C-alpha positions as CSV (number, residue, x, y, z in Angstrom):
1,M,91.3,-97.5,-114.4
2,A,88.3,-97.3,-116.8
3,S,86.0,-100.2,-117.0
4,K,87.0,-103.2,-119.0
5,I,84.7,-103.3,-122.0
6,V,84.8,-105.7,-125.0
7,L,82.8,-105.3,-128.2
8,V,82.3,-108.5,-130.2
9,I,81.2,-107.7,-133.7
10,G,79.6,-110.7,-135.4
11,A,78.7,-112.9,-132.5
12,G,77.6,-116.4,-133.5
13,Q,76.8,-119.4,-131.4
14,N,80.3,-120.7,-131.2
15,I,83.2,-118.3,-131.2
16,G,81.3,-115.1,-130.5
17,R,79.3,-116.5,-127.7
18,S,82.3,-118.1,-126.1
19,I,84.3,-114.8,-126.2
20,A,81.4,-113.0,-124.6
21,T,80.9,-115.5,-121.9
22,H,84.6,-115.8,-121.1
23,F,85.3,-112.1,-121.0
24,S,82.2,-111.6,-118.8
25,G,83.6,-114.0,-116.3
26,K,86.7,-111.9,-116.1
27,E,84.8,-108.8,-115.1
28,Y,84.4,-107.2,-118.6
29,K,81.3,-105.5,-119.7
30,V,80.3,-107.2,-122.9
31,A,78.5,-105.8,-126.0
32,V,77.7,-108.1,-128.9
33,V,76.6,-107.4,-132.4
34,S,74.6,-110.1,-134.2
35,R,72.4,-110.3,-137.2
36,N,70.3,-113.2,-135.8
37,P,71.1,-113.6,-132.1
38,T,70.1,-116.7,-130.2
39,K,68.8,-116.6,-126.6
40,E,72.3,-117.9,-125.5
41,I,74.0,-115.0,-127.2
42,F,71.5,-112.5,-125.7
43,N,72.2,-113.9,-122.2
44,S,76.0,-113.8,-122.6
45,A,76.1,-110.0,-123.0
46,N,75.3,-106.7,-121.2
47,L,74.3,-105.2,-124.5
48,L,73.0,-106.8,-127.7
49,I,72.9,-104.8,-130.9
50,R,71.2,-106.3,-134.0
51,A,73.0,-105.4,-137.2
52,D,73.8,-106.7,-140.7
53,L,77.5,-106.2,-141.4
54,S,77.0,-106.1,-145.1
55,D,75.4,-102.6,-144.5
56,L,78.3,-100.2,-144.5
57,S,76.4,-97.5,-142.7
58,V,76.0,-99.4,-139.3
59,M,79.4,-99.2,-137.7
60,P,79.3,-95.6,-136.3
61,S,75.9,-96.2,-134.7
62,I,77.2,-99.5,-133.2
63,F,80.1,-97.8,-131.5
64,S,78.0,-94.8,-130.4
65,E,75.4,-97.1,-128.8
66,V,78.1,-99.1,-126.9
67,K,79.7,-95.8,-125.7
68,A,76.4,-94.4,-124.5
69,K,75.3,-97.5,-122.7
70,L,78.5,-99.2,-121.5
71,G,81.4,-96.9,-122.2
72,V,84.2,-96.8,-124.7
73,P,85.3,-100.4,-125.6
74,N,89.0,-101.0,-125.0
75,V,88.8,-104.4,-126.7
76,V,87.2,-104.9,-130.1
77,V,86.8,-108.3,-131.7
78,Y,85.7,-108.4,-135.4
79,N,84.5,-112.0,-135.7
80,G,84.1,-112.5,-139.5
81,T,82.3,-115.9,-139.7
82,Y,81.3,-118.4,-142.4
83,Q,77.7,-117.6,-141.5
84,A,78.2,-113.9,-142.3
85,A,80.1,-114.4,-145.5
86,Y,78.9,-115.5,-148.9
87,V,80.5,-118.9,-149.1
88,T,80.0,-120.6,-152.4
89,L,80.6,-124.3,-151.9
90,N,78.1,-125.1,-154.6
91,K,80.0,-123.0,-157.2
92,P,83.2,-124.6,-158.2
93,D,84.0,-121.7,-160.6
94,P,84.9,-118.8,-158.2
95,F,84.3,-116.3,-161.1
96,S,80.7,-117.4,-161.4
97,I,79.7,-115.5,-158.3
98,P,77.3,-112.6,-159.0
99,V,78.9,-109.3,-158.6
100,D,76.4,-108.2,-155.9
101,E,77.3,-111.3,-153.8
102,W,81.0,-110.6,-154.3
103,A,80.5,-107.0,-153.1
104,S,78.4,-108.2,-150.0
105,S,81.2,-110.7,-149.1
106,L,83.8,-107.9,-149.2
107,N,81.6,-105.7,-147.2
108,V,81.3,-108.2,-144.4
109,N,84.9,-109.5,-144.4
110,A,86.9,-106.4,-145.2
111,I,85.1,-103.1,-145.6
112,S,83.0,-103.2,-142.5
113,A,86.2,-104.4,-140.7
114,Y,88.0,-101.3,-141.9
115,A,85.1,-99.2,-140.6
116,A,85.3,-101.0,-137.3
117,V,89.1,-100.2,-137.0
118,Q,88.4,-96.6,-137.7
119,Q,85.7,-96.5,-134.9
120,A,87.9,-98.5,-132.5
121,L,90.8,-96.1,-133.0
122,A,88.6,-93.1,-132.3
123,G,87.7,-94.7,-129.0
124,F,91.2,-95.9,-128.1
125,K,92.3,-92.3,-128.4
126,E,89.8,-91.3,-125.7
127,L,90.9,-93.9,-123.2
128,P,93.6,-93.3,-120.5
129,T,97.1,-94.3,-121.4
130,E,97.2,-97.1,-118.8
131,V,94.2,-98.9,-120.3
132,P,95.1,-101.8,-122.7
133,K,93.7,-101.2,-126.1
134,T,93.3,-104.2,-128.5
135,F,91.6,-105.0,-131.8
136,I,91.4,-108.6,-132.9
137,Y,90.2,-109.9,-136.3
138,T,89.1,-113.5,-136.4
139,G,90.9,-114.7,-139.5
140,N,91.8,-118.0,-141.2
141,C,94.5,-119.6,-143.4
142,G,93.5,-117.4,-146.4
143,T,96.6,-115.3,-146.0
144,H,98.7,-118.3,-147.1
145,T,96.7,-120.5,-149.3
146,A,94.3,-120.2,-152.3
147,I,91.0,-122.1,-152.2
148,P,89.0,-121.4,-155.3
149,H,85.5,-122.3,-154.0
150,L,86.1,-120.0,-151.0
151,M,87.7,-117.2,-153.0
152,N,85.3,-114.5,-152.1
153,L,85.8,-115.3,-148.4
154,M,89.6,-115.7,-148.6
155,V,90.1,-112.4,-150.5
156,G,88.3,-110.6,-147.7
157,K,90.5,-112.2,-145.2
158,R,93.7,-111.3,-147.1
159,V,92.6,-107.7,-147.2
160,A,91.9,-107.7,-143.5
161,A,95.3,-109.3,-142.7
162,H,97.1,-106.6,-144.7
163,M,95.0,-104.0,-142.9
164,I,95.9,-105.4,-139.5
165,E,99.6,-105.5,-140.3
166,C,99.4,-101.8,-141.4
167,A,97.6,-100.9,-138.2
168,V,100.4,-102.5,-136.1
169,K,103.1,-100.5,-138.1
170,T,101.1,-97.3,-137.7
171,Y,99.8,-97.5,-134.1
172,E,102.1,-99.8,-132.1
173,K,104.0,-96.7,-130.9
174,D,100.7,-95.4,-129.4
175,G,100.1,-98.6,-127.4
176,F,97.3,-99.8,-129.7
177,R,97.5,-103.5,-130.4
178,F,96.2,-105.4,-133.4
179,Y,95.9,-109.1,-134.2
180,F,94.8,-111.4,-137.0
181,A,93.9,-114.6,-135.2
182,D,93.8,-118.0,-136.8
183,Q,93.3,-121.4,-135.1
184,R,95.2,-124.3,-136.6
185,H,95.8,-128.0,-136.0
186,E,99.2,-128.9,-134.4
187,D,100.7,-129.7,-137.9
188,A,99.8,-126.1,-139.1
189,S,96.9,-127.4,-141.2
190,P,93.8,-125.2,-141.4
191,M,90.8,-125.7,-139.1
192,Y,88.2,-126.1,-141.8
193,T,85.8,-127.6,-139.2
194,G,85.9,-127.9,-135.5
195,L,86.9,-124.4,-134.6
196,D,86.9,-124.2,-130.8
197,G,85.1,-121.2,-129.3
198,Q,86.6,-121.6,-125.9
199,A,90.2,-121.8,-127.3
200,H,89.5,-118.5,-129.2
201,A,88.1,-116.9,-126.0
202,E,91.1,-117.9,-123.9
203,N,93.6,-116.7,-126.6
204,Y,91.7,-113.5,-127.1
205,L,91.7,-112.6,-123.4
206,E,95.4,-113.2,-123.3
207,L,95.9,-110.9,-126.3
208,A,93.6,-108.3,-124.8
209,E,95.7,-108.1,-121.6
210,K,99.2,-108.4,-123.0
211,A,101.5,-105.6,-122.1
212,E,103.1,-105.4,-125.5
213,Q,102.2,-106.1,-129.1
214,G,102.9,-109.7,-130.1
215,P,103.1,-111.1,-133.6
216,W,100.3,-109.6,-135.5
217,E,99.4,-112.9,-137.2
218,H,98.4,-114.9,-134.1
219,T,98.3,-118.5,-135.3
220,F,97.3,-120.6,-132.3
221,V,96.6,-124.2,-131.3
222,K,94.1,-125.3,-128.7
223,G,95.9,-125.9,-125.4
224,K,99.2,-124.5,-126.6
225,G,98.4,-120.9,-127.6
226,Y,100.5,-119.0,-130.1
227,V,102.6,-121.2,-132.5
228,D,104.8,-119.6,-135.2
229,F,104.2,-121.8,-138.3
230,E,106.4,-119.6,-140.5
231,G,103.7,-119.4,-143.2
232,R,103.1,-123.1,-143.4
233,T,99.5,-124.5,-143.8
234,G,100.3,-128.1,-143.1
């Protein structure tokens, strides 16, 4: 069996670092992509790539470098974070966002994710049939609720969710698995704060090694795993 390799795109100090550390402990080779990596992120991975995900040209070179130095990743995590997005808490009118900021937000949260799916698919097609192949997008409640002061972030998440669902419908027959992951409280309410990196890492490893495609919208609760909230957000 080919080596187990995970690529974490958008590795921050919480979720990204936790995923890298947890997968490394399960004998995965780990590549992380970060715009401003900390020492802890650097130490959590076999390969660190510095990149700004608002630059739409970087994705092919990211995957090429991982392939050349570690091999073809069979698990790809696109970890769109608040740090990477243009969140406008200080702008109560969501239509006051400058167009260039709006475009940069979509680049990070949707268009670069699309590019990552394209590159991941090209790699998945090179891997042996028996190797699990999984793409996970770190999402949020934006698929089910409108939050005006986070509109630019949430629009990108909705785009990504639709893309992930389309990927499942297109590639499930090929054994390629896709998930939009969203941590929630037990009452289904969104995790606006307190996202748990280790809970993400444990759920993502489970998804990466599942034999079959599960529900593409993977809403999960710390300590419980997947919970079907039937579209509820509290």
